[in-house]
C-alpha positions, -999 to +999 in steps of 0.1 A: -706+011+265-674+035+261-681+051+298-706+060+322-708+090+301-724+066+274-747+049+299-760+080+311-767+088+272-787+059+266-810+057+297-815+092+291-831+081+255-844+051+271-867+071+293-873+099+272-861+126+294-872+160+277-848+180+259-849+211+282-841+190+308-812+200+334-797+165+329-791+174+293-775+203+301-754+188+328-746+156+304-733+185+275-713+209+300-696+178+314-683+166+279-676+202+271-656+208+302-636+176+297-633+186+260-621+226+268-598+216+301-586+184+291-594+172+329-620+146+330-645+140+361-653+176+369-688+164+362-693+130+379-713+106+358-732+096+391-743+131+395-765+126+365-781+097+378-790+118+412-810+142+392-826+114+373-837+101+407-856+132+414-877+123+382-880+089+377-884+059+395-855+038+408-869+010+392-874+026+359-842+039+358-825+005+365-848-011+338-834+014+315-796+010+324-801-033+317-820-025+287-789-003+276-763-032+286-784-061+272-761-079+247-772-087+212-769-120+195-736-135+192-720-108+212-685-112+218-675-121+249-637-131+243-626-103+264-646-113+296-632-150+287-595-137+290-603-120+320-618-149+340-591-170+326-566-144+340-587-142+376-585-181+379-558-191+408-538-224+402-562-239+429-591-233+404-608-205+423-621-175+403-610-140+419-624-117+399-645-083+413-667-063+389-690-032+387-703-038+355-739-044+353-741-070+325-741-109+328-716-112+304-686-125+330-716-152+338-724-158+303-692-169+292-685-193+321-714-210+330-693-233+359-680-198+376-706-189+403-710-155+414-718-133+445-737-096+449-746-077+475-755-083+504-742-116+503-706-105+495-680-132+504-653-124+534-620-117+520-602-128+552-613-159+546-588-182+526-608-191+496-642-175+502-635-153+469-643-183+444-667-168+414-676-133+396-680-105+428-709-081+412-696-053+439-723-028+423-749-051+413-759-072+385-786-070+360-816-099+360-810-127+334-838-110+310-823-075+315-857-061+323-840-047+359-813-049+390-813-083+411-813-079+447-812-045+461-802-029+429-775-012+409-752+010+427-752+038+404-767+074+417-747+096+438-770+085+471-763+051+462-727+055+459-727+075+493-742+050+512-721+025+495-687+038+505-697+064+531-726+057+553-727+023+554-697+015+539-700-020+531-682-018+496-650+004+508-649-025+539-648-050+513-625-032+489-600-026+519-601-062+528-590-069+493-560-045+491-547-060+525-548-097+508-544-094+469-532-075+441-555-055+425-555-046+385-582-024+372-590-034+337-609-013+317-616+017+340-603+050+338-587+070+364-623+096+367-650+066+367-678+071+396-666+033+412-627+042+408-632+076+424-653+065+450-632+033+458-599+048+462-597+090+467-608+080+503-578+049+508-555+074+495-555+107+517-516+112+520-510+110+482-484+081+480-492+046+463-511+020+477-495-012+480-501-035+450-526-017+431-525-014+396-543-002+362-542-005+323-542+029+309-539+039+272-517+065+261-480+077+271-463+068+299-463+102+316-496+109+309-513+078+328-490+081+357-505+118+355-538+101+358-537+075+385-512+090+404-528+111+428-553+082+433-526+059+443-524+032+417-494+024+395-504+028+362-495+002+331-499+023+298-504+011+266-508+018+229-544+025+228-545+023+185-562-007+165-588-008+195-563-012+222-549-042+201-517-040+223-536-045+256-559-075+244-530-090+224-511-089+260-543-100+279-550-129+257-512-140+261-513-142+299-549-160+296-533-186+275-506-192+302-534-194+329-552-221+309-521-241+304-499-234+331-476-262+327-476-257+288-464-218+293-437-231+316-425-256+291-427-235+262-408-209+280-380-229+293-375-248+259-366-216+246-343-208+276-328-236+266-312-214+234-299-187+259-307-154+261-285-137+234-308-161+213-339-150+225-356-114+217-358-090+253-398-100+258-386-136+260-357-129+280-386-112+301-407-142+306-376-164+316-370-132+343-404-139+355-401-176+355-371-171+379-386-143+398-417-166+415-410-197+435-428-221+409-411-206+381-379-214+400-385-247+408-394-255+371-366-240+360-341-257+386-353-285+375-347-280+336-312-293+324-287-280+300-295-244+308-270-221+298-251-203+327-252-171+306-286-166+316-268-153+349-265-119+325-298-116+319-306-120+359-279-096+366-288-056+360-254-046+365-240-070+337-274-057+314-266-024+318-224-033+313-206-010+294-203-018+261-169-031+243-151-052+226-146-089+222-113-108+226-083-106+252-075-072+265-046-070+240-059-085+208-098-071+208-117-084+178-137-058+158-168-070+175-182-045+194-210-053+215-234-036+239-247-063+268-278-049+271-290-061+236-280-096+244-293-098+277-318-071+285-351-075+295-384-059+279-390-043+313-359-024+311-355+010+311-332+010+273-303+028+282-284+053+261-262+042+232-223+043+240-207+044+206-172+025+201-142+045+211-160+065+239-141+055+264-149+078+290-189+073+290-207+057+320-239+038+324-254+036+354-281+007+366-314+020+372-326+017+405-357-001+396-339-024+374-350-064+385-325-083+397-330-120+399-305-124+433-322-098+452-347-108+475-382-100+464-413-093+486-429-126+480-392-139+491-394-119+522-428-133+531-418-171+526-386-165+553-410-159+582-392-161+611-361-179+596-341-143+589-330-148+630-301-169+639-297-186+674-280-169+703-261-196+714-252-233+701-245-247+664-270-226+648-254-196+665-223-197+638-246-203+607-252-174+582-291-161+578-306-187+556-317-174+519-352-176+509-365-208+491-364-190+455-330-178+460-320-214+478-333-234+445-314-206+424-282-216+442-287-249+434-290-244+395-258-219+399-239-250+415-253-274+388-237-247+361-208-238+383-181-260+358-191-231+332-170-203+320-197-180+321-202-187+357-164-182+371-166-152+348-198-138+365-187-145+399-155-128+395-173-098+396-189-106+429-175-095+463-189-129+476-216-153+474-237-166+501-220-196+522-249-222+510-242-212+472-202-215+479-207-248+497-229-258+467-205-255+444-176-269+463-200-302+464-207-300+427-169-294+420-164-322+440-186-347+428-196-336+392-199-365+368-183-350+343-146-340+343-141-304+358-119-286+335-083-279+363-086-242+356-121-238+364-116-258+398-087-234+404-103-207+392-130-213+421-104-219+445-089-186+439-125-172+442-129-190+476-098-182+492-101-140+482-136-141+495-127-150+532-110-115+534-131-087+544-101-058+540-126-031+557-132-052+587-099-062+588-083-025+587-109-015+613-101-044+637-062-035+631-068+003+639-090-006+673-061-032+684-038-003+681-055+018+700-064-003+726-027-013+730-018+022+735-036+018+771-028-015+778+008-021+762+018-046+738+019-086+741+024-115+722-009-126+716-014-089+703+018-091+682+002-122+666-030-108+659-017-078+643+006-098+623-027-113+611-044-085+602-014-074+579-010-107+562-009-109+524-044-124+508-055-135+475-077-109+456-099-121+426-115-097+402-127-103+360-101-108+338-079-082+326-091-097+289-124-095+302-154-085+274-186-073+283-198-106+275-187-145+290-157-157+274-163-184+247-143-212+235-135-250+235-103-246+257-100-215+282-070-211+302-074-195+341-063-158+330-097-160+307-116-165+337-106-145+366-074-122+372-058-130+408-033-108+427-018-106+460-030-082+480-006-065+511-030-047+538-015-010+546-019-020+582+005+004+604+037-004+616+046-016+651+064+016+659+054+015+696+060-018+703+090-024+733+123-032+722+123-067+740+094-079+721+103-068+687+122-104+682+088-116+681+075-091+658+104-093+635+096-132+637+058-123+623+066-102+600+090-130+583+063-151+581+043-128+564+071-129+539+073-164+532+035-162+529+038-134+503+065-156+485+042-186+485+010-167+472+032-149+443+047-180+433+011-196+431+001-174+403+030-169+386+057-151+406+053-118+384+049-095+418+083-116+428+104-098+397+094-061+405+106-057+443+122-023+449+159-025+462+168-031+496+192+002+490+174+032+478+184+051+444+190+087+452+180+093+415+153+121+419+136+112+389+126+076+409+089+071+419+093+061+454+054+049+455+064+016+447+086+012+480+056+026+500+031-007+485+026-042+482+055-066+485+084-039+483+066-024+515+063-056+535+101-062+526+118-029+531+094-026+567+110-057+579+147-047+568+139-016+587+127-035+618+160-057+615+185-028+611+169-011+640+179-046+659+214-053+648+233-029+671+212-042+703+208-077+698+236-090+668+231-128+674+192-124+677+194-109+640+223-136+629+200-163+640+170-146+623+189-145+591+196-185+595+157-190+597+155-174+557+147-204+531+175-210+508+154-223+483+141-190+472+158-171+446+136-140+452+127-122+483+148-142+506+178-139+481+176-106+480+175-101+520+208-124+520+225-102+488+219-071+515+228-087+546+261-095+530+267-057+531+267-058+564+297-070+587+275-073+619+253-096+607+278-114+581+311-112+596+341-119+576+348-154+585+312-161+577+312-142+544+318-172+516+290-195+538+268-170+537+276-160+499+273-197+491+238-201+499+229-173+470+223-196+440+233-189+406+198-181+394+198-158+425+231-143+414+223-131+380+187-122+385+186-085+369+164-071+398+191-080+422+217-065+406+219-032+422+219-044+458+242-073+451+269-049+435+266-024+462+269-050+490+300-066+474+315-031+465+309-022+505+327-054+516+355-059+487+385-042+497+387-058+533+379-094+516+408-118+516+418-138+479+397-167+486+367-147+493+372-127+464+384-154+437+348-173+451+330-141+441+353-140+407+346-171+397+307-168+400+313-133+382+329-150+349+308-184+350+276-159+341+241-166+341+226-199+331+210-205+295+171-202+293+150-230+278+147-231+240+174-198+239+195-201+209+234-205+216+242-176+201+221-155+218+228-171+255+269-167+243+257-127+235+235-125+270+257-141+291+292-123+284+272-089+282+259-096+312+296-107+328+312-077+311+288-053+328+295-066+365+335-071+358+340-037+348+314-020+375+334-039+405+368-028+389+359+004+383+345+008+421+368-011+442+406-016+446+404-039+417+399-075+410+425-105+409+430-106+372+435-079+345+394-067+340+401-044+313+418-073+289+389-100+300+362-075+290+379-068+258+381-105+250+347-112+262+332-084+246+341-099+207+309-125+218+287-095+226+292-067+200+264-048+213+277-044+247+284-008+254+309+008+284+279+031+294+260-008+308+284-008+334+281+029+341+246+024+352+245-012+365+235+001+397+208+022+387+173+011+400+150-004+380+120+010+394+096+035+373+107+070+371+082+098+374+082+137+370+073+164+345+081+161+313+107+196+307+110+210+271+142+220+260+138+247+239+181+254+234+184+268+199+223+261+196+216+237+171+197+257+147+223+289+152+241+286+117+215+268+098+204+288+061+166+292+061+155+268+033+171+244+060+160+251+093+128+235+094+144+203+083+170+205+110+146+216+137+123+186+131+151+162+131+167+177+163+130+176+180+117+145+201+123+129+236+160+130+242+156+114+277+127+101+300+117+137+312+133+158+287+112+170+249+139+187+229+120+214+204+146+241+193+119+255+168+099+265+198+128+285+211+139+300+177+103+314+174+106+332+208+139+348+205+144+349+167+110+353+154+119+370+123+144+339+114+116+319+122+091+336+098+118+334+071+122+294+073+083+297+073+083+319+039+111+296+022+091+266+027+057+282+015+075+294-016+078+255-025+042+252-013+050+235+016+028+248+050+042+223+078+014+224+104+037+217+132+062+248+121+031+271+118+013+257+148+049+265+171+053+298+158+016+311+159+009+303+190+041+306+209+035+328+238+056+353+227+039+363+199+016+384+223+047+407+231+054+413+195+053+447+183+034+459+164+053+458+128+060+420+135+020+413+138+014+434+108+040+415+086+027+383+098-009+393+090+004+404+053+024+369+054-005+351+057-034+372+041-007+365+009-007+328+009-035+305-011-065+299+012-065+259+003-034+250+021-035+277+051-073+259+058-054+231+077-042+261+099-072+281+107-068+266+142-031+283+151-041+311+124-076+321+149-055+314+182-030+341+168-055+368+158-075+362+192-039+368+210-030+398+188-066+414+177-062+444+204-026+452+189-034+446+153-065+469+152-048+495+168-018+494+144-034+489+111-076+485+112-078+479+073-056+450+077-073+437+107-104+435+085-088+421+058-070+388+081-108+390+092-124+382+057-093+359+050-103+339+079-140+339+069-128+326+033-112+298+052-140+290+070-163+291+038-140+269+020-131+243+051-158+244+081-149+206+086-118+223+098-127+246+123-145+223+144-141+226+183-112+209+196-136+192+222-142+158+218-183+159+225-183+120+218-216+107+231-224+131+254-247+163+252-227+192+240-214+216+260-214+248+236-195+270+259-166+247+261-167+239+228-170+276+213-143+287+233-120+262+221-131+269+185-116+285+158-151+306+151-151+314+193-115+329+189-122+349+159-155+364+175-130+374+208-111+391+186-135+414+171-146+423+202-113+437+208-120+464+177-113+495+191-147+511+170-169+496+192-153+510+224-170+539+240-201+534+227-231+549+246-266+536+256-285+528+224-262+546+200-259+519+176-231+491+169-207+505+138-216+491+102-186+472+097-186+455+132-221+443+123-212+429+093-184+410+109-205+398+135-230+389+105-205+369+089-197+348+119-234+344+130-243+336+093-220+309+090-235+271+090-239+244+117-217+241+145-196+270+134-226+294+138-233+281+170-200+286+182-203+322+174-240+325+193-224+312+223-197+341+226-226+369+211-248+351+240-223+358+265-222+394+253-263+400+253-261+425+276-235+448+268-248+444+228-288+451+236-276+480+256-257+498+223-278+481+198-315+468+209-327+468+175-298+448+162-294+425+187-328+416+184-327+409+150-296+390+152-292+373+184-324+374+205-342+359+173-326+324+176-353+321+206-382+330+185-383+293+170-361+270+141-332+249+152-331+237+188-291+236+186-290+273+176-313+280+207-289+258+231-258+275+220-272+309+225-284+301+261-253+284+269-234+316+261-259+339+278-261+315+310-222+317+312-220+356+316-243+350+348-255+382+352-291+393+356-299+415+326-311+452+331-350+454+326-356+463+291-336+429+283-352+411+311-385+414+296-376+403+262-360+371+277-386+367+302-408+346+282-381+324+266-368+322+304-397+309+316-400+280+287-366+274+295-365+264+329-395+239+320-376+221+294-357+188+303-327+186+327-304+174+297-309+212+280-305+231+313-276+210+319-256+226+344-274+260+339-297+254+370-285+277+394-282+306+372-322+302+356-332+299+397-308+332+401-325+348+373-362+341+384-357+351+418-340+385+409-370+391+382-395+383+409-374+406+436-372+434+403-399+459+397-408+475+362-417+511+359-457+508+366-447+484+401-453+455+389-428+423+390-409+412+361-416+376+375-449+379+387-458+356+420-485+335+401-462+332+375-431+321+395-456+295+413-468+278+383-435+277+368-422+259+403-452+238+397-443+223+365-407+220+365-383+191+384-369+190+416-335+201+403-346+235+395-368+238+425-340+228+446-314+254+430-340+282+440-340+266+476-301+267+475-304+304+461-328+314+489-304+298+516-273+315+505-286+350+493-304+351+529-276+339+548-253+369+532-244+398+563-248+423+536-275+429+513-275+403+488-285+393+458-279+407+420-296+437+430-282+460+461-320+471+471-329+429+468-325+424+509-333+382+507-333+380+542-363+400+546-379+384+511-371+350+522-404+348+541-426+365+517-415+345+487-423+313+503-456+322+513-465+341+481-449+320+454-438+288+470-461+256+454-486+235+478-493+208+453-487+176+462-464+168+435-440+197+447-439+180+482-410+152+474-387+140+496-360+158+482-378+197+481-390+190+514-354+180+526-340+212+512-365+233+526-358+219+560-322+227+557-330+259+548-348+262+580-322+248+600-301+276+582-318+304+600-307+311+634-326+339+636-356+335+621-360+296+625-392+297+642-408+318+616-392+300+585-402+266+600-441+275+606-435+289+564-428+254+552-446+232+571-477+234+552-453+230+523-430+195+530-440+159+531-425+127+543-381+127+533-358+099+528-322+093+547-298+103+523-313+137+510-314+155+545-281+165+565-293+177+603-269+204+622-255+178+646-233+205+663-209+199+694-229+205+726-213+238+732-219+251+699-254+272+701-275+261+672-309+263+659-317+229+678-307+239+713-323+275+710-361+261+695-360+228+708-403+225+704-400+239+668-374+215+661-395+187+669-425+201+651-405+199+621-389+164+625-423+151+634-435+166+600-410+151+576-394+121+594-408+090+580-420+062+597-395+036+589-364+045+609-339+033+589-349+057+565-341+085+587-311+109+582-276+099+599-279+117+633-312+117+637-317+101+672-288+124+684-311+153+676-342+140+693-316+136+725-306+173+720-341+184+718-345+167+755-317+181+767-326+216+759-360+215+771-370+185+797-407+192+796-406+178+756-400+146+769-440+143+779-448+153+739-469+131+722-448+137+695-414+129+709-428+102+726-440+086+692-405+092+676-387+078+703-409+046+701-400+041+666-367+040+678-375+013+700-389-009+674-367-006+649 
């Protein structure tokens, strides 16, 4: 039988019910109502059987039912076998409950036992359910009646089973507590389902662990079952529900041979996720998601580490990209979802190659193998706790058994590049997993690549640091020391918080999928850097303790050098000079970050102690390592320039500690030369000669450097420094000029300017690029050569100066510029860069009418083809000068417009918007105002012939023709025009309603959806409520727009909400609302939470304004708020979402004067909220708030909306409860407050 009505129909025929019987009419009416309304179950089939019991004996009815259900010979029982197989637990017990009356489940499995009322098993007893439970009765063996107490069939028997006696309801409640329930073959409106579920789901939420297969679309399936608390599993019903039965057959095969099923899945898994289909990857995910499955998975050898990518939703939903290293990407563009996505995943939107700004969010419902499941949490039992004392007190909370096994498997594949690649994306791993990896790397049977060991070592060390915790602890320590003072222990502790440490991230060359290759290097696996905590300085440490601070800071510098050296030393080569450069273009940012900040803070501290503690400071520099040629060499070089730190007698010993490599290190050059120059004139001959010996010695030769290249580099370096010192001191002991002239022969590319800039800082430079438009170079250049000379003289002359003399010429000498363009045009040359400079120059808006007309005549005299590439600058110029041009020469204005239309028709591809859409939904407004058509449309709005037009006077014929020319363009060009005219709809309709209806509003009547979107974009851009006549015209379209999908409404929800509310508050000539309460209520019911939230936001904003608010001064929304909520706001469960409830609460808390009335109004409209959706007004105690003034009503509202779980409460809720008690002590005995406080205690 297809359904209960089919059974009723068969029974009516079998019993011979007269055609005039009410039973026939009710059955026909039930069918008709479902057909007309699309809503099933309004007349329940059990009512029909109740009517039959009035005329027939129950035994006769049951006999007719049994006879109708009797299967024919050779009945297909494959579906029944499948369900029995699926209901068979691993221990062999069959756990299947049916409301069917036939015996087919027994017939297909004779060995399976069965039970029926009144001998139902007790679900609370483990193993009690073993067989088929016929909950509503079963036909006799000969199908001549019902066994035992008969069938649960009529409304009376259903009432007895589920209400008065309640034995069926109680049985099912116990089932729900202990089992996952799946409905197969039921509709949401079958009497058994209605009686089973509706009483159990009175609050409208989802029941835990109850599912139902439902044919049809996802939305329809969810809608049919949601109010019963059941999660629908939609499927395609075509071909006699083939999709459902194929799926059940596959799972039944699994149930019949669980070992074989696991083996088959895991054999496939050996191929790797990228070699399998999404549903096959989903099967592996199912295996890994269960305790039994992960045990089998972990026992398989040689499973690819790439499965981590399918197990992790962050990888599956990662942004697509090209394969290869960061600088040599291949052309192979891959989307990780295609390789690793599961069949249960929501398919993300495609991201085209080159769309660098696109984002892809991970759905909250996406499965992850690494997150504890509900089953995992149950298996933990009391193991989630640590010990109060003893060895166990320092151990972390253990993993659930499933994740334990997953960690062991991870250890097995930890040597694989994919495992390290994945781990580098994590902020840390569980300590058990870390120890598992360490053990595997140590005892790996196969030799583990050294780079793999090194990569893991870096990751382990990086994960040991929690920068947020260290920063917080450092702050707390500093605050404590302000009160109690500093000591050596505190200095050591704070220095430890400021200590550099390793960070590890995915490799810069990282692709969206793990790296592959026979030989991978460390750089392919992980990027390691040194992090320098930005911990505040020891500014308030007493002077007598600063030497201890100095030693600790030196220790941190030594650690920094070690860490940087370990990862290649790159960071040691980019340290800011100690002596700052006063060049304003130098970027100072680097001096306050990283190793530079650590070094310079150390120098600052040392400098502050030199005068007071010179001996201690000299001892400090004696402690500097002598084998370092980077940071401490820089410090030693800087110290040379200070006579207190390095007295004259110590100059040479100190200088000799600077190695040859350090002396010639380019980054040291500024500090070295400036330090030497500050002491040079006071140095003795021997001291100078030692420095000069180093100077003429030159740098060492690099490995594999050619001899000639070395000689040139060495002599250039020597010449630079010799020339600089000779110029900036009282001279060398030898003739510097002669010496430089001699060695320059070996460095022919060396220039004296190199010496002039020898002490320039090598730090980065920043600033705003300035355009130099000086026209001096073009003054005497003839028109025929002017464009060529202008282009040659253009470009970047220095780091922050861009030369553009032609731009200057277009401003100061426009006629000369135009002459040059004219000369080029004669030769058939129309350079885009030159025309763009001229036409888009800001000077054009100040041109006199004569020059504007000259330019226009010149433009329209040229052929269309070459000027098609100039449509952007020409349309921009036309918009700029349109008002002046139209006022000076209206025929020329029209000709120019027609010329532009000719270009658009000739080369429409040249007129696209300058806004790059990429993969995103079009932003028609932005595209239009940045397009040639948009600018031309804006230009004709300056036509003086349309100025001063009166109400319904009609638009001028020529202006209507111009507008039609733009509207009749094709594709996006037409849409750009529609945006501009949509923006002007209010004015257009006021002047010429007939033309506006025919040419603008008609777009909304159907046809191209993109055209409609563009027109709405322009209309909403205006953000103005239309006059009554236009509102009436737009109303049906506006209501339809408000219910369309979110992406179509884009950012217009606020405007749509305001227009709908303004329509409700406005009246037509007959006194009726422009948007009726019922109309708006229906719309709010059918739209989404986003629009509903915007309506509430507008209510709050408009009602809070001190003066009469809203688009109409007659609309006082402070007085309209409560009537709106009472008359308009829907009471349906679907509208009482957590988000909407939170917004309504915030609305209430914003109403100081009528808080009580608003709360009373919204209480029937809200449900439980969620933590991150509500902001409570936590004000200072001295502030008067709605909480203090209305503690009882605040409590009533909070009790209605706060969820049961305290962790889901909004931040600050406990503070509000405390304020309620303080404001009204009598409420401390209120049962609602006591209940909320009890939840807090039990948290």
